[in-house]
C-alpha angles and dihedrals in degrees: 000000000000123000132235116229117213114193115200115211113169112189098218125070127163095193097053114000115219093009095144093062099028116120113265122169089354096304138078108279094239091055091071092057094045089051092048091053093047092049094051110107091211094057125078101167129048120193128181117205110198147139092203118106094208092049090051091053093049092047092050093049090051093050100252123138116249128218117190108236109219119235093248089061096044103063130102092266096047114122122233093228093052091055092046092049091050092052093044091052092045091060094047102264098273120207121258135053121323117226114203114200132178118229091217094066106087095161121063134130114278092237098042097101093047091048092054096045092046093051092051092048094045097047101032089228123157099240146358125206131184119242134190127207110258093222113183091357090074118157090236088065094052114114140183119238112210134187112318091017094289110170119222133171114267089229132008124004102281115089113232089359085276091291118123104163119077092220090059094058117106114247113275131172138194130203106266101194094242099116148358121182122185137177112242090247092054094047093047092048095242096137099079095248112155112259117267143115092286099038090107090067088071125206105298103057121180135181142210120207126229127196125255109287094004091116123045115192107192112222099136141029090259090056089051092051092049093048091048092051093049094049093046091049090051090051091052092051092046092054095050 
């Protein structure tokens, strides 16, 4: 059963205003995500939920459906799942998995959406999220800086858990913003999970792993510069 992709593109952003429609790699940022959803073999419907006029125009030109995101779901405190539920309800709650994508992620692996949808369909789990290895930013290397710059372990008494070589750290991953896939029942909170920001992930939560730098989630100017460089380099290699 094919999935429905819902792309979330809130107009406001304090960290980087206009990031969803800013030019990245020679195109509006949101265009990369719309294209990724349309190219996924497991997706047959692409919907953009936004309150931004420019994002609506781009989505329409690319052939995506547009759902007007109401002001109460477009503020700084609006939850992702509330916006996704609104859009899902607005298009009639179609059957099949729901792929939630962020418009400010122009860089993701070509097969990421299909990997997530396939895992959810194969296992019957409630949700799938993409994760990236934390690398040198491992939680074991997190510290507390006290008065006078005194360094203390974040937890326990042993600084860095006694590990000082990156290759000796146990594997750890962090959500990278590249992908969320949910069953309709999980998204619509029909599984009896206690209310909370992550209730829409359901009970059986799975993950797919991306490589270092394979997903770029733009939250700052530096992120935008990195994404732009990666996309332009890809274009150069593709034209050779």
